[in-house]
N, C-alpha and C positions, 0 to 999 in steps of 0.2 A: 368221323371226321373231328373224335376228341369230345371235349365238354362243350356241347352247344346246348346251352341253356338247361343243363343237368344240374341239380343241386346236391352234393354228395354230404353225407352225415359226418364226414372227416375228409382231410385232404388224401391224397395217394388213392382214392378208389377209382376214379378215371385216371388210366396209367398206361403206358407203353412198354411196360416191362417184357421181357422175351421168356421168361420162366414159364408163363402161361399166355402164349402169343395170342393176338385178336384173330378174328375170323377173316377180317379183311381190312385195310389201312393199317394205322399205326396203334390205335386206339381202343380201349374196351373199358369196360366196368368190371372191377373185380372185388368182391365181397367176401368177406371172413377169410377162412384159411389159417387160422392164428393157431388152432388147436387148444384154446381157452375159451372162457365163456366170453363171448361178445357180440354185439348186435350193430350190423351196419346198414346203412340205404344209400339210395339215391333216387331223386324224383324228378319229374318235369311237369310243369303246369301247361295246361293246353285248353283250348276252346273248341267245342264240338258244335258246329252251326246246327242251329233248329232246323234247317232244311235237308240236312244231310239224310241221304239214301242208305248209305252203308258208312259204317266207320270201324275199321279192322286195325287192330294193334298186332303188329308182327315184331318178332325179336329172336336172336338165336342165343341159346344157352347151353353152356358147358358146365357139367358138375363133375370136379375131381375130388375124390375122397380116399383117405386112408381108414376110414370106418370100416369094420370088419362084422359087427353086429348087422342083426336083421331088425335094427330098431331105427326108427327117423329121429337120430338124435339132433341132426342139423338141418335147418329148414330156410327155403328162400320162398317169400310170398310175392305174389304179384298182385297189386291192389290199385284199386281206384279210391282216391281220397276226394273230399271237398276241397274248395280251395282254402280253407282254414287248417286242412290236415286232418279232418274225420274221417273214418274209414267207412265208404259207402258200399265196397264190395271187394271180396278176396277173388280174384279170377281163377287163381290156381296156386297150390302149395306143391313145391318141388322138395325134395330130402335128399339126404346120403343114399338113399335107397333108389334113387333115379341117376344114378352115376352113368356118364357118357362116355364115349371114347373121343369125342369131339363136338363141335357145336352142332345142335340141334335146332331146326325152325319151329317156332311157336306162334299159333295166331288164336286170337279172341276177338269176338265182336264187342265194340263198345258203344254201339248206336243207342241202347237204352239211357244214354247219359247226352244226347243230343240237346243242343240248347244250353249247355252247363259248361262252365270252365270246372275242370277237373285235375287232379294230379295223378299221374301214372307212378307208381312207387314199386321199386324193387328192394324188397326188406330181408335181410339174411341174419339169421341167427344161429349161433354156434354153440355147443356146451363145452364142458371142460376137458373132455376125452378124445383125442384125435382131431384131424383135420378135415373140413369140407371147403373147397374152394367154389363159389359161384361166379360163373363169368358170363357177362351179357354183352352182346354186341349187336351193330347193324339193327336198331330199332328205328321203327316205321309207323306211322298211324296214316293209313290211306282212307280218305274221306270222299265218296262220290255224292252229288247233289241230283 
């Protein structure tokens, strides 16, 4: 649905470009892909009810890279932050070594943050050699009580 309460680190991260199309709809988050040293991120602040029985974060990620080395030069961290922006947990780190041919669904429990207001952040870092583009689409947080 586009930029629904997402806070990007710079304009253009939430976009509808067709060079890397979204998984569904018209919009996706597109981080990095510059081939030069840069850091980009997007986050959304959410509250997880104290009485949640399950809290599952799902999203689809696509990783496109021109990197050829067997070294993780470019990285995408999926992080949980507190409401002030401090890192509470890194759920997963992807890299150029995790290249995909399309979007792949990922799922993580965030139940241990029940009763808290948190930020879900996608943080991409890229080095100065070759390009890696991290694309995120169809994010959701499913909570059952």
